[in-house]
N, C-alpha and C positions, 0 to 999 in steps of 0.2 A: 538542530535542537530549536526548540520553542521555549522562550524563558516561562518559569513558571510551570510547565509542563515535564513530567515523566516520560519522555521521549527518548528513545533508544534506537540507534540504528544497527543493530546487533548481528546481522548475517550477512555476508556477501556470498553468492555463487557468480562466477564470472569465468569465461571459458574452461570450463570443465573443473575448475578446480574449487573448492572449499576454504573458505576464509572465514575466521571470527576474531571479530574486532570487539573489545570490552571496552565499557564506558563507566567510569567509577562516578556512578551519581545514585548507589542505593539500591540497584536494581539487577539482580543478578541474571546469568545467562540462563534459557533454556534447551532443555533437551533436544537436537536438532530434528528428530525424527517427531516428536511431540509438536515441533513448530510447523513443521511440514502438515502435519494432520489438522493442526489449527487453523493453515492457511486453505487446506483444501476444504474444509467446512464454509469458510467462507465463502469460497468460491461459487460452491454450492446454492448458498443463500443469497449470494448477490447477484451472480448474473444467471441469464436465462442457459439451460442448458446448452444449447448449440454453441453458446459462448464460454461457459466453464472450460476450465481447464483442470479441474480435478483430479479427475481420471488418470493424466498425464502430467501433473505436475511437476515430478520429479526430474521427468525426461526433458520437460520444457527448461527445467533451470538448470540442466547441465549442457544445453546447447552451447556449443561454441559460440562466444562472442556476445553470451545474453548475462543479463544479472538480476537478482533479484537483492531488495533491502525490505525490512521491517522493522516495525516500531512497538515497543512493549508499552505496558502501563499496569501501574498497580489497580486494581477494580475494587475500592474499598467496601462497596456495599454487594460483592460477588452478586454482580448483575448477570454476569456470563454464566454460570454455574447455576444460577436460579430460573434460567431460560427467560430474563427479562424481566422477573420480578425481585425489587429490592428485598435484602437480607431482612431490612429490618421489619416489612411487613408480612413476615410469613407465618405468623402468630403460633410458632413452636413454643411448646412447653419450656418452664427453665429460662424464661427470658433474662433473669438476673445474671446469669451467668455470662463470663466474657464472652464478645462477639469474636468468631474465627478468625483468623488473620486475614490481611487481604490476598488474593490471590495476584500472582502475576501473568497479562496474558497478552497474545497476541492482537494488537487493535488494528492494525493495518499494515499495508504492504503495497511495494511498488516493483513493475518487472520492466526491464529496458532492455534493448539490442542494439548493438552496432550495426547496420545493413550495409555501410562501407566504411572505408576509411577516412571519410568525411561527413559522414551521417549516421545520425542514433535515432532510435523510436522509442516512446515511453508505450509500453504495450498493456500495463494494465496499473491502474491505482484503486485501491479499494480500502474504506476502512470501516471498522466494527459499526452498524447504526448507532449504537448509545454511547459511541465515543467520537462522533462526527460534530464539525462545529467547534473544535476545540485545538486546530491547528495541526493536527495531525498529518491532513493529508498534503498540507504545505509544506511541513517539514519534510517529509517524506519525498514528495515532488523535487523539493531544492536538494536533496542529498542526491536523488537520481540524476539531474544536472550538473552537479559537482562531478559525478563520476564522468558524464559524457566529455564533459569540459575538460577535464585532465586527459583525455584522451585525444583533445584536439581536433575534434570534427567542428566543422563549421555551424551546422544546425540539427535541431531537434524536433521530429514531429510527432503527432500523436492523432488519435482520430475520438471523436465523443459525439453523442447524440445530442444536436442541437436544443430537445425537449430538457437536458439536464442542464437548467441554468444554473445552477450554485458551480456546479464543477467548469462551466466556459467560462464563467467571471473569474473563478480561481485560476484557469489557466491565463486569461488574459491579465490579472493583477502581475504573475511571474514574467510576463513578458510572449506570451504565444501570440498570435496575430490568425485569424481565419484563413486561408489559402483558397478554401475551394469547398463545395457542397457535394459530396458524394451522393446520388439518390440511391436507395433501395442498398447501402451500404451493408447493414445490421441483418436484414431482412426484407420482404417484400413492404414497402412504404414504410422503412424504416430509415432515414437517413442517418449521415454523419458529417461533420466538419472536418475539415482536415486541418490541423493547426500548426503551424511552425515557428519555432524561436529558431531564429539567428546570434550567433555568438558572434561580437566584437571580435575582429582579429588583432591579435596581439602584435 
């Protein structure tokens, strides 16, 4: 949870089981299928086709030892519904009428998996463009790390494009360290950092 933000860690799919967690913060639950559709849409927009899980998202979410958490937020200007255009600037007639109620939208998600009894991996972290730099990515990542820590793994790893400066900075802020550079990880001449966070032994 991020102070001052309407962030909800709403749905977890782990080890093939569906579990819903409701947070009493004024934001209602979304229909599961609608959430999956929204996340699939984000996959298509954010990631290149060969990296996107949009077509097989449900299957990926139901894999054993994997989980998904997502964040909801109010969209006060209906940015998402207006394809990035602020509702106040659409020039529609009847501007004296009351504005439509703010929608609740999926603003980001994180996927993780347990690769062994001692290790886990963050496989996806994405935030809708209009909601970036507001703390959603950090909130999602920390929530996923809490899940991993609860399973008593010793470390969590992830891969990130070195050119994604903001993402690398976020991971370092939370405690990840660069382990190695993997050449052509994503595509020819598109490398990746392998970053690792080690938990202190209890």
